[in-house]
C-alpha positions as CSV (number, residue, x, y, z in Angstrom):
1,X,37.1,64.1,108.6
2,X,38.9,66.7,106.8
3,X,41.7,65.7,104.4
4,X,44.2,68.1,103.1
5,X,43.5,68.7,99.3
6,X,47.1,69.0,98.1
7,X,45.5,70.5,95.0
8,X,46.5,72.8,92.2
9,X,47.9,76.2,93.0
10,X,47.8,77.4,89.5
11,X,45.5,80.3,90.4
12,X,47.9,81.6,93.1
13,X,50.0,83.4,90.6
14,X,48.1,82.7,87.5
15,X,47.0,86.0,86.0
16,X,48.6,88.4,88.5
17,X,51.0,90.4,86.4
18,X,50.1,89.9,82.7
19,X,51.0,93.1,80.9
20,X,48.5,92.6,78.1
21,X,45.4,94.6,77.2
22,X,42.5,93.3,75.2
23,X,40.9,95.2,72.4
24,X,37.2,95.7,73.0
25,X,35.4,93.9,70.3
26,X,32.2,95.3,68.8
27,X,29.7,92.8,70.0
28,X,26.0,92.9,69.1
29,X,23.9,94.0,72.1
30,X,21.7,91.3,73.3
31,X,18.2,92.4,74.3
32,X,16.8,89.1,75.6
33,X,18.5,86.3,77.5
34,X,17.0,83.0,76.2
35,X,18.7,80.0,74.9
36,X,15.7,78.9,72.9
37,X,15.4,82.2,70.9
38,X,19.0,81.9,69.8
39,X,20.0,85.4,70.7
40,X,22.8,84.5,73.1
41,X,25.9,82.5,72.1
42,X,26.7,78.9,73.0
43,X,27.4,78.1,76.6
44,X,30.4,75.7,76.8
45,X,32.0,74.0,79.8
46,X,35.2,72.0,80.3
47,X,34.9,70.0,83.6
48,X,38.1,68.3,84.9
49,X,38.2,65.9,87.9
50,X,41.3,63.9,88.9
51,X,41.0,61.7,91.9
52,X,43.1,58.5,91.4
53,X,46.7,59.2,90.4
54,X,49.0,56.8,88.6
55,X,52.1,57.5,90.7
56,X,52.0,56.1,94.3
57,X,54.0,59.2,95.4
58,X,50.9,61.3,94.7
59,X,48.1,60.6,97.2
60,X,44.7,59.9,95.9
61,X,41.8,62.2,96.7
62,X,38.2,61.5,97.8
63,X,35.7,63.8,96.0
64,X,36.9,65.3,92.7
65,X,35.2,62.7,90.5
66,X,31.8,63.0,92.2
67,X,32.2,66.9,92.2
68,X,33.0,67.0,88.5
69,X,30.2,64.6,87.5
70,X,27.6,66.6,89.6
71,X,28.8,69.9,88.2
72,X,28.6,68.6,84.6
73,X,25.1,67.2,85.1
74,X,23.5,70.5,86.5
75,X,25.3,72.6,83.8
76,X,24.1,70.5,81.0
77,X,20.5,69.6,82.1
78,X,19.5,72.9,83.8
79,X,21.5,75.6,82.1
80,X,22.0,74.3,78.5
81,X,25.8,74.0,78.5
82,X,27.7,71.9,76.0
83,X,29.8,70.0,78.4
84,X,33.1,68.1,77.9
85,X,34.6,66.2,80.8
86,X,38.1,64.9,81.5
87,X,38.0,62.4,84.4
88,X,41.0,60.5,85.9
89,X,42.6,58.4,83.1
90,X,41.6,60.9,80.3
91,X,43.1,63.9,82.2
92,X,46.7,63.2,81.2
93,X,49.1,66.1,80.5
94,X,48.5,65.8,76.8
95,X,44.7,65.4,77.3
96,X,44.5,68.6,79.3
97,X,46.7,70.5,76.8
98,X,44.6,69.3,73.8
99,X,41.3,70.0,75.5
100,X,42.2,73.6,76.4
101,X,43.6,74.2,72.9
102,X,40.5,72.8,71.2
103,X,38.2,74.8,73.5
104,X,40.1,78.0,72.6
105,X,40.0,77.3,68.8
106,X,36.2,76.7,68.6
107,X,34.8,79.5,70.9
108,X,33.1,82.4,69.2
109,X,32.8,86.0,70.3
110,X,29.2,85.6,71.6
111,X,30.0,82.4,73.5
112,X,30.3,81.9,77.3
113,X,33.0,79.5,78.6
114,X,33.2,77.9,82.1
115,X,36.3,75.9,83.2
116,X,36.0,73.8,86.3
117,X,39.0,72.0,87.9
118,X,39.3,69.6,90.9
119,X,42.5,67.8,91.5
120,X,46.1,68.1,92.8
121,X,48.4,71.0,92.1
122,X,51.7,72.4,93.2
123,X,53.4,75.8,93.5
124,X,56.7,76.7,91.8
125,X,58.5,78.8,94.5
126,X,61.4,79.7,92.2
127,X,59.3,81.2,89.5
128,X,56.3,82.2,91.7
129,X,54.0,80.3,89.4
130,X,51.7,77.3,89.7
131,X,51.0,73.9,88.0
132,X,48.2,71.6,87.3
133,X,49.0,68.0,88.3
134,X,47.8,65.6,85.5
135,X,46.8,62.0,86.3
136,X,50.0,60.7,84.6
137,X,52.4,63.1,86.4
138,X,55.4,61.9,88.3
139,X,55.5,63.1,91.9
140,X,58.2,65.7,92.5
141,X,59.0,66.0,88.7
142,X,57.6,69.4,87.4
143,X,58.5,68.4,83.9
144,X,55.5,66.1,83.9
145,X,53.1,68.8,85.2
146,X,51.1,71.3,83.1
147,X,52.3,74.8,84.0
148,X,50.2,78.0,84.1
149,X,51.7,79.3,80.9
150,X,49.8,76.8,78.8
151,X,46.5,77.5,80.6
152,X,47.2,81.3,80.3
153,X,47.7,81.1,76.6
154,X,44.5,79.1,76.1
155,X,42.4,81.7,78.1
156,X,44.0,84.7,76.4
157,X,43.3,83.3,73.0
158,X,39.6,82.7,73.6
159,X,37.2,85.0,71.7
160,X,34.4,84.3,74.1
161,X,32.4,87.1,75.6
162,X,32.6,85.5,79.1
163,X,35.1,83.2,80.7
164,X,34.6,81.9,84.2
165,X,37.2,79.8,86.0
166,X,36.0,77.8,89.0
167,X,38.7,76.2,91.2
168,X,38.1,74.1,94.3
169,X,41.7,74.4,95.3
170,X,44.3,75.9,97.7
171,X,46.1,79.2,97.8
172,X,44.1,81.2,95.2
173,X,44.1,84.6,96.8
174,X,46.5,86.4,94.5
175,X,44.2,85.8,91.5
176,X,41.8,88.7,91.9
177,X,41.4,92.4,91.2
178,X,39.0,94.7,93.0
179,X,35.6,93.5,94.0
180,X,32.5,95.2,92.8
181,X,29.5,95.7,95.1
182,X,26.1,94.2,94.4
183,X,23.5,96.8,93.2
184,X,20.4,97.7,95.3
185,X,18.1,96.8,92.4
186,X,18.5,93.5,90.4
187,X,16.2,93.1,87.4
188,X,16.3,91.9,83.8
189,X,18.1,95.1,82.7
190,X,20.8,94.4,85.3
191,X,21.4,91.0,83.8
192,X,21.4,92.2,80.2
193,X,24.0,94.9,81.1
194,X,26.3,92.3,82.7
195,X,25.9,89.9,79.8
196,X,26.6,92.5,77.1
197,X,30.0,93.6,78.7
198,X,33.0,91.3,78.4
199,X,34.0,89.5,81.6
200,X,36.9,87.4,83.0
201,X,36.0,86.2,86.5
202,X,37.2,83.5,88.9
203,X,35.5,81.8,91.8
204,X,37.7,79.8,94.3
205,X,36.9,77.6,97.2
206,X,39.4,79.3,99.5
207,X,41.6,82.4,99.9
208,X,45.2,81.5,100.8
209,X,44.8,78.4,102.9
210,X,44.4,74.7,102.3
211,X,40.8,73.6,101.6
212,X,38.9,70.5,102.4
213,X,38.7,67.3,100.3
214,X,35.5,66.1,102.1
215,X,32.2,67.5,102.9
216,X,28.6,66.3,102.4
217,X,27.0,63.7,100.2
218,X,30.4,62.7,98.6
219,X,31.2,66.3,97.6
220,X,33.7,68.8,99.0
221,X,32.4,71.5,101.2
222,X,32.7,74.1,98.3
223,X,31.3,71.8,95.5
224,X,28.3,70.7,97.6
225,X,27.1,74.3,98.2
226,X,27.8,75.4,94.6
227,X,25.9,72.4,93.1
228,X,23.0,72.9,95.6
229,X,22.7,76.6,94.7
230,X,22.6,75.9,91.0
231,X,20.0,73.1,91.4
232,X,17.5,75.0,93.6
233,X,17.7,78.3,91.7
234,X,14.3,79.1,90.4
235,X,15.2,82.4,88.7
236,X,15.6,82.5,84.9
237,X,18.9,84.3,85.3
238,X,21.5,84.3,88.1
239,X,24.9,86.0,88.2
240,X,28.2,84.5,89.5
241,X,28.3,87.1,92.3
242,X,24.8,86.2,93.4
243,X,25.8,82.5,93.7
244,X,28.9,83.4,95.7
245,X,27.0,85.8,98.0
246,X,24.7,82.9,99.1
247,X,27.2,80.1,99.5
248,X,30.3,81.8,100.9
249,X,29.0,82.4,104.4
250,X,27.7,78.8,104.6
251,X,31.1,77.4,103.6
252,X,33.0,79.7,106.0
253,X,30.7,78.6,108.8
254,X,31.2,74.9,108.2
255,X,35.0,74.8,107.4
256,X,38.2,76.7,107.9
257,X,38.2,78.2,104.3
258,X,36.9,81.5,102.9
259,X,35.8,81.4,99.2
260,X,36.5,84.4,96.9
261,X,34.8,85.6,93.8
262,X,36.1,88.6,91.8
263,X,37.3,89.7,88.4
264,X,40.6,88.2,87.4
265,X,43.5,90.6,87.1
266,X,45.0,91.5,83.7
267,X,42.7,89.3,81.6
268,X,40.6,91.9,79.9
269,X,37.6,92.1,82.1
270,X,35.3,95.0,80.9
271,X,32.8,95.2,83.8
272,X,30.5,92.3,82.7
273,X,29.8,89.1,84.5
274,X,29.1,85.5,83.7
275,X,25.3,85.0,83.7
276,X,23.8,81.5,84.2
277,X,20.6,81.3,82.0
278,X,18.2,78.5,83.0
279,X,16.7,76.4,80.2
280,X,14.0,75.3,82.6
281,X,11.6,77.9,83.8
282,X,8.5,77.8,86.1
283,X,6.4,79.7,83.5
284,X,6.1,77.4,80.6
285,X,2.4,77.4,80.1
286,X,0.2,79.9,78.2
287,X,-2.2,82.1,80.2
288,X,-5.2,81.6,77.8
289,X,-8.3,80.1,79.4
290,X,-9.1,76.5,78.4
291,X,-12.2,74.5,78.9
292,X,-12.2,71.7,81.4
293,X,-12.3,68.2,79.9
294,X,-15.3,66.1,80.5
295,X,-13.5,63.1,81.9
296,X,-13.9,61.1,85.1
297,X,-11.6,62.1,88.0
298,X,-8.9,59.6,89.0
299,X,-9.2,57.4,92.0
300,X,-7.6,58.7,95.2
301,X,-4.8,56.2,95.3
302,X,-1.3,56.5,96.8
303,X,1.6,54.1,96.2
304,X,3.9,53.5,99.2
305,X,7.6,52.8,99.0
306,X,8.1,52.7,102.7
307,X,8.8,48.9,102.7
308,X,11.5,49.2,100.1
309,X,13.2,52.1,101.9
310,X,13.1,50.2,105.2
311,X,14.5,47.1,103.4
312,X,17.4,49.2,102.1
313,X,18.0,50.7,105.5
314,X,18.0,47.2,107.0
315,X,20.5,45.9,104.5
316,X,22.8,48.8,105.2
317,X,22.5,48.1,108.9
318,X,23.4,44.4,108.3
319,X,26.4,45.4,106.2
320,X,27.6,47.7,109.0
321,X,27.3,44.9,111.6
322,X,29.2,42.6,109.4
323,X,31.9,45.2,108.9
324,X,32.3,45.6,112.7
325,X,32.4,41.8,113.0
326,X,35.1,41.6,110.3
327,X,37.1,44.3,112.0
328,X,37.0,42.4,115.4
329,X,38.1,39.2,113.7
330,X,41.0,40.8,112.0
331,X,42.2,42.3,115.3
332,X,42.0,38.9,116.9
333,X,43.8,37.4,113.9
334,X,46.7,39.7,114.5
335,X,46.7,39.1,118.2
336,X,46.8,35.3,117.9
337,X,49.7,35.6,115.4
338,X,51.7,37.6,118.0
339,X,50.8,34.9,120.7
340,X,52.2,32.2,118.4
341,X,55.6,33.9,118.3
342,X,56.0,34.0,122.1
343,X,58.9,31.5,122.9
344,X,57.6,30.9,126.5
345,X,54.4,29.2,125.3
346,X,54.4,25.5,124.5
347,X,52.7,23.9,121.5
348,X,49.5,23.0,123.3
349,X,48.9,26.6,124.4
350,X,49.6,27.9,120.9
351,X,47.1,25.3,119.5
352,X,44.5,26.4,122.0
353,X,45.0,30.1,121.0
354,X,44.3,29.2,117.3
355,X,41.3,27.0,118.3
356,X,39.7,29.8,120.2
357,X,40.2,32.1,117.3
358,X,38.7,29.5,114.9
359,X,35.6,29.2,117.1
360,X,35.1,33.0,116.8
361,X,35.3,33.1,113.0
362,X,32.9,30.2,112.2
363,X,30.2,32.5,110.7
364,X,30.5,33.2,107.0
365,X,30.7,36.9,106.2
366,X,28.6,37.3,103.0
367,X,30.3,40.6,102.2
368,X,33.9,39.5,102.3
369,X,36.3,36.6,101.5
370,X,38.9,37.6,104.1
371,X,37.2,35.5,106.8
372,X,37.6,32.4,104.5
373,X,41.3,32.9,104.4
374,X,41.6,33.4,108.1
375,X,39.6,30.2,108.8
376,X,41.7,28.2,106.4
377,X,45.0,29.5,107.9
378,X,43.7,28.9,111.5
379,X,43.0,25.2,110.6
380,X,46.5,24.8,109.3
381,X,48.0,26.3,112.5
382,X,45.9,24.1,114.7
383,X,47.1,21.1,112.8
384,X,50.7,22.3,112.9
385,X,50.8,22.9,116.7
386,X,48.8,19.7,117.3
387,X,51.6,17.5,116.1
388,X,52.8,15.0,118.8
389,X,56.0,15.8,120.6
390,X,59.3,14.5,119.4
391,X,59.7,10.8,120.1
392,X,62.4,9.2,122.2
393,X,64.5,8.3,119.1
394,X,64.6,11.8,117.9
395,X,65.4,13.0,121.4
396,X,68.4,10.6,121.6
397,X,69.7,12.0,118.3
398,X,69.6,15.5,119.7
399,X,71.5,14.3,122.9
400,X,74.1,12.6,120.8
401,X,74.6,15.7,118.6
402,X,75.0,17.9,121.8
403,X,77.5,15.4,123.2
404,X,79.6,15.5,120.0
405,X,79.6,19.3,120.0
406,X,80.7,19.2,123.7
407,X,83.6,16.9,122.9
408,X,84.7,19.0,119.9
409,X,84.7,22.1,122.1
410,X,87.0,20.3,124.6
411,X,89.5,19.3,122.0
412,X,92.5,21.7,121.1
413,X,91.7,24.0,118.2
414,X,93.8,24.5,115.2
415,X,94.8,28.0,114.1
416,X,92.3,27.9,111.3
417,X,89.5,26.8,113.7
418,X,90.5,29.6,116.1
419,X,90.1,32.3,113.4
420,X,86.7,31.1,112.2
421,X,84.5,29.9,115.1
422,X,81.2,28.3,114.2
423,X,78.1,28.2,116.4
424,X,74.8,30.0,117.1
425,X,75.0,33.8,116.5
426,X,75.6,35.2,119.9
427,X,78.1,38.0,120.5
428,X,78.4,36.9,124.1
429,X,79.6,33.4,123.2
430,X,83.1,32.5,122.1
431,X,82.0,30.1,119.4
432,X,80.3,32.8,117.3
433,X,82.1,33.8,114.1
434,X,83.0,37.3,113.0
435,X,83.5,38.2,109.4
436,X,85.5,41.2,110.3
437,X,86.0,43.1,113.5
438,X,85.4,46.4,111.6
439,X,82.3,45.1,109.8
440,X,78.7,45.8,110.9
441,X,77.3,42.4,110.1
442,X,78.1,38.8,111.3
443,X,76.9,35.6,109.6
444,X,76.8,32.2,111.1
445,X,77.0,28.7,109.4
446,X,73.1,28.6,109.3
447,X,73.0,31.7,107.2
448,X,71.7,33.9,110.0
449,X,73.0,37.5,109.7
450,X,73.3,39.7,112.8
451,X,73.2,43.5,112.5
452,X,75.4,44.7,115.4
453,X,74.0,48.2,115.1
454,X,70.4,47.2,115.7
455,X,70.6,43.9,117.4
456,X,68.3,42.3,114.7
457,X,68.9,38.9,113.2
458,X,68.1,38.4,109.5
459,X,67.6,35.4,107.3
460,X,67.0,35.4,103.5
461,X,64.3,33.1,102.1
462,X,64.4,31.1,98.9
463,X,65.8,33.0,95.9
464,X,62.6,32.9,94.0
465,X,59.3,34.8,93.9
466,X,56.2,33.6,95.8
467,X,52.8,34.9,96.6
468,X,51.9,36.6,99.9
469,X,50.2,33.5,101.4
470,X,53.2,31.3,100.7
471,X,55.6,33.9,102.0
472,X,53.7,34.2,105.3
473,X,53.5,30.4,105.6
474,X,57.2,30.1,104.9
475,X,58.0,32.7,107.6
476,X,55.6,31.3,110.2
477,X,56.9,27.7,109.7
478,X,60.6,28.6,109.8
479,X,62.0,26.8,112.8
480,X,65.6,27.7,112.3
481,X,67.7,28.2,115.5
482,X,64.7,28.0,117.9
483,X,62.3,30.0,115.7
484,X,60.8,33.4,116.5
485,X,61.0,34.7,112.9
486,X,58.5,37.1,111.3
487,X,58.1,39.3,108.2
488,X,60.0,42.6,108.8
489,X,58.4,46.0,109.2
490,X,59.3,48.8,106.7
491,X,61.2,50.5,109.5
492,X,63.3,47.4,110.1
493,X,63.9,46.9,106.3
494,X,65.1,50.5,106.1
495,X,67.9,49.8,108.6
496,X,69.6,47.3,106.2
497,X,69.2,49.3,103.0
498,X,72.3,51.1,101.9
499,X,72.6,52.5,98.4
500,X,75.7,51.2,96.6
501,X,76.4,48.4,99.0
502,X,77.0,45.1,97.1
503,X,74.9,44.1,94.2
504,X,71.6,44.7,96.0
505,X,72.0,47.9,98.1
506,X,72.2,45.5,101.1
507,X,74.9,43.5,102.8
508,X,76.0,40.7,100.5
509,X,75.9,38.4,103.5
510,X,72.1,38.6,103.2
511,X,71.4,39.2,99.5
512,X,74.2,38.6,97.0
513,X,72.3,39.0,93.7
514,X,70.2,41.6,92.0
515,X,68.1,43.9,94.3
516,X,65.1,42.0,95.7
517,X,61.5,43.2,96.2
518,X,60.4,41.8,99.5
519,X,57.2,41.6,101.6
520,X,56.8,43.6,104.8
521,X,54.5,43.1,107.8
522,X,53.0,46.6,107.3
523,X,49.7,46.9,105.5
524,X,46.9,49.5,104.8
525,X,44.8,48.2,107.7
526,X,43.8,45.1,105.8
527,X,46.2,42.1,106.1
528,X,45.5,41.0,102.5
529,X,47.2,44.1,101.0
530,X,50.8,44.6,102.3
531,X,53.5,47.1,101.6
532,X,56.5,45.8,99.7
533,X,60.1,47.2,99.9
534,X,62.2,47.8,96.8
535,X,66.0,47.4,97.5
536,X,66.6,48.8,94.0
537,X,65.2,52.2,95.1
538,X,65.2,52.0,98.9
539,X,61.5,52.8,99.2
540,X,58.2,51.1,99.9
541,X,55.1,50.9,97.7
542,X,51.6,49.5,98.3
543,X,51.2,46.1,96.7
544,X,47.8,46.0,95.0
545,X,49.0,44.1,91.9
546,X,49.1,40.6,93.5
547,X,52.5,40.0,91.9
548,X,54.9,37.5,93.4
549,X,57.9,38.8,95.5
550,X,60.7,37.4,97.7
551,X,60.7,37.0,101.4
552,X,63.2,37.9,104.2
553,X,62.5,37.3,107.9
554,X,63.8,39.0,111.0
555,X,63.9,38.5,114.8
556,X,65.4,40.2,117.8
557,X,68.6,38.7,119.2
558,X,67.6,38.1,122.8
559,X,71.3,38.2,123.9
560,X,71.9,41.7,122.7
561,X,72.0,44.5,125.3
562,X,69.1,47.0,125.4
563,X,71.6,49.7,124.2
564,X,72.3,47.7,121.1
565,X,68.7,46.9,120.4
566,X,67.6,50.5,120.5
567,X,70.5,51.8,118.4
568,X,68.5,52.4,115.2
569,X,69.6,56.0,114.5
570,X,73.2,56.8,115.1
571,X,72.9,60.5,114.0
572,X,70.6,61.6,116.9
573,X,70.7,61.5,120.6
574,X,67.6,62.0,122.8
575,X,68.1,63.1,126.3
576,X,65.8,62.5,129.3
577,X,64.8,66.2,129.2
578,X,63.1,65.6,125.8
579,X,65.8,67.4,123.9
580,X,67.2,65.8,120.7
581,X,70.8,66.5,119.6
582,X,71.7,66.2,115.9
583,X,75.4,65.3,115.7
584,X,75.6,66.0,112.0
585,X,74.5,69.7,112.2
586,X,75.4,70.4,115.9
587,X,71.8,71.6,116.5
588,X,69.5,70.8,119.4
589,X,65.8,70.4,118.7
590,X,62.7,70.1,120.9
591,X,61.5,66.5,120.7
592,X,58.0,67.6,119.7
593,X,56.2,70.5,118.2
594,X,53.8,72.9,120.1
595,X,50.9,70.6,119.4
596,X,48.3,73.1,118.0
597,X,47.7,75.4,115.0
598,X,49.3,78.8,115.4
599,X,49.9,81.8,113.2
600,X,53.5,82.7,112.3
601,X,53.9,85.4,115.0
602,X,52.7,83.0,117.7
603,X,55.0,80.3,116.5
604,X,58.0,82.6,116.7
605,X,57.0,83.7,120.2
606,X,56.6,80.1,121.3
607,X,60.1,79.2,120.0
608,X,61.7,82.4,121.5
609,X,60.2,81.6,124.9
610,X,60.9,77.9,124.9
611,X,63.1,76.8,127.8
612,X,63.6,73.0,127.2
613,X,66.6,71.5,128.8
614,X,67.1,74.6,130.9
615,X,68.3,76.6,127.9
616,X,66.8,80.0,127.0
617,X,68.4,80.7,123.6
618,X,65.8,78.8,121.6
619,X,64.6,80.2,118.3
620,X,62.5,79.5,115.2
621,X,64.4,77.3,112.6
622,X,65.4,78.3,109.1
623,X,64.2,76.5,106.0
624,X,67.7,75.0,105.5
625,X,67.8,73.7,109.0
626,X,64.5,72.0,108.7
627,X,65.4,70.6,105.3
628,X,68.4,68.8,106.9
629,X,66.0,66.9,109.1
630,X,64.0,65.6,106.2
631,X,64.9,62.0,105.5
632,X,62.8,59.7,103.2
633,X,64.3,56.6,105.0
634,X,62.5,57.6,108.1
635,X,58.7,57.6,108.1
636,X,55.8,57.7,110.6
637,X,52.3,59.0,110.8
638,X,51.7,62.3,112.5
639,X,49.1,62.6,115.3
640,X,46.8,64.5,112.8
641,X,46.4,64.0,109.1
642,X,47.3,60.3,109.5
643,X,46.7,59.7,105.8
644,X,50.0,61.5,105.2
645,X,53.6,60.4,106.2
646,X,56.2,62.6,107.8
647,X,59.9,61.8,106.9
648,X,61.9,62.7,110.0
649,X,63.5,60.8,112.8
650,X,61.0,59.2,115.2
651,X,62.9,60.9,118.1
652,X,61.2,64.2,117.0
653,X,57.4,63.8,117.0
654,X,55.3,66.1,114.8
655,X,51.5,66.4,115.1
656,X,51.2,67.6,111.5
657,X,53.6,67.6,108.6
658,X,54.0,71.4,108.4
659,X,56.4,73.6,110.4
660,X,56.8,77.4,110.2
661,X,60.3,78.7,109.2
662,X,62.0,82.0,110.2
663,X,63.4,83.2,106.9
664,X,61.8,84.3,103.6
665,X,59.1,86.4,105.3
666,X,57.6,89.8,104.4
667,X,55.0,92.0,106.2
668,X,52.2,89.7,105.0
669,X,53.7,86.3,103.9
670,X,55.8,83.6,105.5
671,X,57.1,80.1,104.6
672,X,56.6,76.7,106.1
673,X,58.3,73.4,105.5
674,X,56.4,70.2,104.7
675,X,57.8,67.0,106.0
676,X,55.4,65.1,103.9
677,X,57.0,66.0,100.5
678,X,60.2,67.8,101.7
679,X,59.5,71.3,100.3
680,X,59.0,74.9,101.2
681,X,55.6,76.5,100.6
682,X,54.7,80.1,101.0
683,X,51.7,81.0,103.2
684,X,50.4,84.0,105.0
685,X,51.5,85.1,108.4
686,X,47.9,85.2,109.6
687,X,47.2,81.5,108.7
688,X,46.7,79.1,111.5
689,X,45.5,76.0,109.6
690,X,47.7,73.0,110.6
691,X,50.9,74.9,111.0
692,X,53.2,74.1,114.0
693,X,56.2,75.6,115.9
694,X,59.4,73.5,116.4
695,X,62.1,75.2,118.5
696,X,65.8,74.8,117.7
697,X,69.1,76.1,119.2
698,X,72.8,76.0,118.4
699,X,74.7,73.6,120.6
700,X,77.8,75.2,122.2
């Protein structure tokens, strides 16, 4: 499955308009290309691969580490490069800066330098320039990035005869000058001529579109073909353009990207080209005749490894079967937890549900410990729901308590009792208390807080940190006011977050101390690893640290009307005709995008011809109008590219994060808004990759 490589865009504007000319240095003419004879200079390579980023705001990638290691291996072992690698933790902003500076200072005039980069990047729309995104960067903070100016200085200062920049990244089309055609005859003289002239070339995985972060054998589509070509090459010399000519059609046929390979503008290219010189040749033996040794021929014996290969295949098959088994058990585990919360089921039925689940998880998964935790928890729940019913003595106590409450209700109430009425939290009963008629929240004597806007009831757990297992146990065992409590989802937690409210960015009726970090019921598809919500920042992060946090539980107030329960978003109104009205901006929006990839012209046509709600004056939105829809407090997964989040009201459904905008266009370029990061990015009007149309109109 393809993943968007939100990678560096530094090549997009990198060397486009550099008003600098290079003096042609008097280099000695090389008459033979051979590393061993010492006639050609040192071949150096700086290989950078960043896959796992420190900041949770920057999504991790899948292939850069494997790509970088494979590239470094073939350059060093087959083509005699001196290779330096910067991988993940070492590829900090300072690490990248120091490595480029060191490479520039130690290169000599006869050297050849290759720089390879795989990792995230971004584009500065204000300065029309790009950035590398180091491993220690802060998402959305350009100050922590490495801008093109630093990379530009390093390359300009290199004395090397040849510099080749290879980028497996997005939007690199503005990098290049005019292409040169391949000659009809390619021989040793051709390679010598290319080597002897100075060159500054670039090879990119795509033109002006996003490129894939997945492919074959753990490498991206581009890296896989490049590595394969370098490995299988049997020629002593091969030029950059020859490599590109072979791999470009294969990449284009197997993906939606079109690689480019041309001289880089304004960097001093003098008509040469980077030549890969193999240190391993097929002609390593002398042609002189030698006498046959008088020795006995070896026995005709062959060793078979078939049994080992089959054993490995069998082990893989077993692991896959256990993975499917584990997935089924986790789905059942989630299902029985939901059954347990149903108020219409008695204790014996809930016990039976856990007993059935326990019988299905008896086998011990040798490749996971999650099944051990599920078995242990199921045993606890079977014991809990298997407790005998309340005895007669306890029943009599409850009856007496009820009778006392009835008598108190019948007695005349004082003025003070009339102003503060205490009972279960139910807006439809007279005995519920109201903190203030103008307030959004109501709290009863048990500490239960009702949110009148959403119809949700909240209860704060102990004011101390606990681990996830204890938090779940506390929530599941809470039998306050007839039970039904559970850990809240991130969406539910977002409804009670308000920056600046109380000491904790939340109603003081629920949290009246410093901001809490609380567990949520959402996870990354594996119940052991939840998301946690930070009331100090109003955002969620993935909890892979196993640190202890606090717990808050929630339930739906069954007495609230359907209108109150659904009232999560006051700003928008969705009509039956699938039109969404934004009361803040007085704009009407289609409740979903067009659902397929379109070029800018087709998107505009779709918006102009849209007739939702019976209106005919629909149009394509501006970037500012789309920006006003972007809201980090609202999050869901689009229908495609589900690894990413879109931050927009759920009443408007997007199938991808990217929507075309009407303004800022020229004859060849256009902009689109990304609801994943909330920014405008320039593209090309002819692009179709993952771009959508979302109609808008001005309400009268």
